[in-house]
Structure formats: C-alpha cells, structure tokens
C-alpha positions as CSV (number, residue, x, y, z in Angstrom):
1,X,-2.8,21.5,-7.8
2,X,-1.2,18.3,-6.6
3,X,-1.7,15.1,-8.6
4,X,-3.9,12.4,-7.0
5,X,-3.8,8.6,-7.3
6,X,-7.3,7.3,-7.8
7,X,-8.9,3.9,-7.6
8,X,-12.6,2.9,-8.0
9,X,-14.4,0.9,-5.4
10,X,-17.8,0.0,-4.0
11,X,-19.2,1.5,-0.8
12,X,-19.8,-1.2,1.8
13,X,-20.3,0.7,5.0
14,X,-21.1,4.3,6.1
15,X,-20.4,5.8,9.5
16,X,-20.4,9.6,9.9
17,X,-17.7,11.0,7.7
18,X,-16.0,7.6,7.3
19,X,-16.7,5.4,4.3
20,X,-15.5,1.8,3.9
21,X,-14.9,1.0,0.3
22,X,-14.2,-2.4,-1.2
23,X,-11.5,-2.3,-3.8
24,X,-9.9,-4.9,-6.0
25,X,-6.2,-5.3,-5.3
26,X,-4.4,-7.2,-8.1
27,X,-0.9,-8.5,-8.6
28,X,1.5,-6.8,-11.0
29,X,0.2,-8.8,-13.9
30,X,-3.5,-8.3,-12.9
31,X,-4.0,-5.7,-15.6
32,X,-2.3,-7.7,-18.3
33,X,-4.4,-8.6,-21.4
34,X,-3.1,-12.2,-21.3
35,X,-3.8,-12.8,-17.7
36,X,-6.6,-15.2,-18.4
37,X,-4.3,-17.4,-20.5
38,X,-1.4,-17.8,-18.0
39,X,-3.4,-17.9,-14.8
40,X,-0.6,-16.3,-12.8
41,X,-2.5,-13.1,-11.9
42,X,-3.9,-12.8,-8.4
43,X,-6.8,-10.5,-7.4
44,X,-8.4,-10.1,-4.0
45,X,-11.0,-7.7,-2.6
46,X,-9.9,-5.4,0.3
47,X,-11.9,-3.1,2.5
48,X,-10.3,0.3,3.0
49,X,-11.4,3.2,5.2
50,X,-11.7,6.6,3.5
51,X,-12.8,10.0,4.6
52,X,-15.8,11.9,3.1
53,X,-14.2,15.4,3.1
54,X,-16.8,17.0,0.8
55,X,-19.9,15.9,2.7
56,X,-21.3,14.1,-0.4
57,X,-24.1,11.6,0.2
58,X,-23.1,8.1,-0.5
59,X,-25.2,4.9,-0.6
60,X,-24.1,1.4,0.1
61,X,-23.3,-0.4,-3.2
62,X,-22.5,2.9,-5.0
63,X,-19.3,3.0,-7.1
64,X,-17.0,5.8,-5.8
65,X,-13.4,6.9,-6.3
66,X,-10.9,6.8,-3.5
67,X,-7.9,9.2,-3.8
68,X,-4.5,9.7,-2.2
69,X,-2.1,12.5,-2.9
70,X,0.7,11.4,-5.3
71,X,3.5,12.4,-2.9
72,X,2.0,10.2,-0.2
73,X,1.7,7.3,-2.6
74,X,5.4,7.8,-3.5
75,X,6.3,7.9,0.2
76,X,4.4,4.6,0.8
77,X,6.4,3.0,-2.0
78,X,9.7,4.2,-0.5
79,X,8.7,3.0,3.0
80,X,7.3,-0.3,1.9
81,X,9.8,-1.3,-0.8
82,X,12.8,0.9,-1.4
83,X,14.0,1.3,2.2
84,X,13.7,-2.4,3.1
85,X,15.7,-3.3,-0.1
86,X,18.4,-0.8,0.8
87,X,18.6,-2.2,4.4
88,X,18.8,-5.8,3.1
89,X,21.6,-5.0,0.6
90,X,23.5,-2.8,3.1
91,X,23.3,-5.4,5.8
92,X,24.6,-8.1,3.4
93,X,27.5,-6.1,2.1
94,X,28.6,-4.5,5.4
95,X,28.4,-7.8,7.3
96,X,30.3,-9.6,4.6
97,X,32.9,-6.9,4.4
98,X,33.5,-7.2,8.2
99,X,33.3,-11.0,8.6
100,X,33.6,-12.7,5.1
101,X,31.0,-15.2,6.3
102,X,28.3,-15.5,3.7
103,X,25.6,-17.3,5.7
104,X,26.0,-14.8,8.6
105,X,25.7,-11.9,6.1
106,X,22.4,-13.3,4.8
107,X,21.1,-13.7,8.3
108,X,22.1,-10.2,9.3
109,X,20.5,-8.8,6.1
110,X,17.2,-10.6,6.6
111,X,17.2,-9.9,10.3
112,X,17.7,-6.1,9.8
113,X,14.9,-6.1,7.2
114,X,12.6,-8.0,9.6
115,X,13.5,-5.5,12.3
116,X,12.7,-2.6,9.9
117,X,9.2,-4.1,9.2
118,X,8.6,-4.6,12.9
119,X,9.4,-1.0,13.6
120,X,7.1,0.0,10.7
121,X,4.3,-2.1,12.2
122,X,4.8,-0.4,15.6
123,X,4.4,3.0,13.8
124,X,1.2,1.8,12.1
125,X,-1.2,4.1,13.9
126,X,1.0,7.2,13.3
127,X,1.4,6.3,9.7
128,X,-2.4,5.7,9.3
129,X,-3.0,9.3,10.3
130,X,-0.7,10.5,7.6
131,X,-1.8,8.2,4.8
132,X,-5.4,9.2,4.5
133,X,-7.7,8.1,1.7
134,X,-10.5,10.4,0.5
135,X,-13.8,9.2,-1.0
136,X,-15.6,11.2,-3.8
137,X,-18.3,10.6,-6.3
138,X,-17.2,8.7,-9.4
139,X,-16.5,11.0,-12.3
140,X,-18.7,9.9,-15.2
C-alpha cells in the first residue's frame, strides 16, 4: 500500500461528496518548540477542498484527516520548488556563459522563473484534477 501524507483539519462546509476543511498552514519553523520565544513563525488558516471517497458522514466542526498520496506530495514539491530553482540557476549560468553580463543574466534567470510560474498557473485546473485530497474520519 502506498504511503499517504496526512494533516488534520476542521470541517467547515459540506456539499455532496466534497468537504471543505480548514487546516493550519505554518512556516518551516512553525513546529519548533522555541517558536513562541523568537516570534518568527507564521501560521495561517487555509480552506482546502477534499473528496469524501468512503461515504462517511461528516458534520461541520468535526476534526478530520485530509490525505494525499506520498508520490503526489513529492511531485508537488518538485513542481513548486525544485524545477523553478533549476530554471533560475540554469538561466543565470547559460546567459552569463553567452553574454558575460551579470545584470542581464539575473534578469533572464528571474524572467524564466516567472514564465515557469505563469505556465504553472495556466495549468492550474489540470493539476487540480491530479492533486486530489481525500477526507476521512480522524483516527483516535
């Protein structure tokens, strides 16, 4: 069986087989024990849409788990972080190797990265069909 990435959230809206769950999204240091001392951590609530595949009955305000397959979570990291970094660095080095103009290389690298994110935004609906979250009862 494939591993799943799980996160807890609170049901805020129900509509057919769709469940809108409020989750807490935190910065990288959001889980740190010293976060209250340094005041750097950032947390915000986000509403995500999940699918009720098992037909379980949920109620508004109930704590549930949302899940995504591990390979899809890894793919999201590659698309969101790794590829843009590779594009930025490749743009910088290739342009500098061709022109030896530093400021132009920076602009090309940033421009290519921005273009990549625009293309990713245009593919938003197609990617949303692939990256599906599933809601299930919280395991006690």
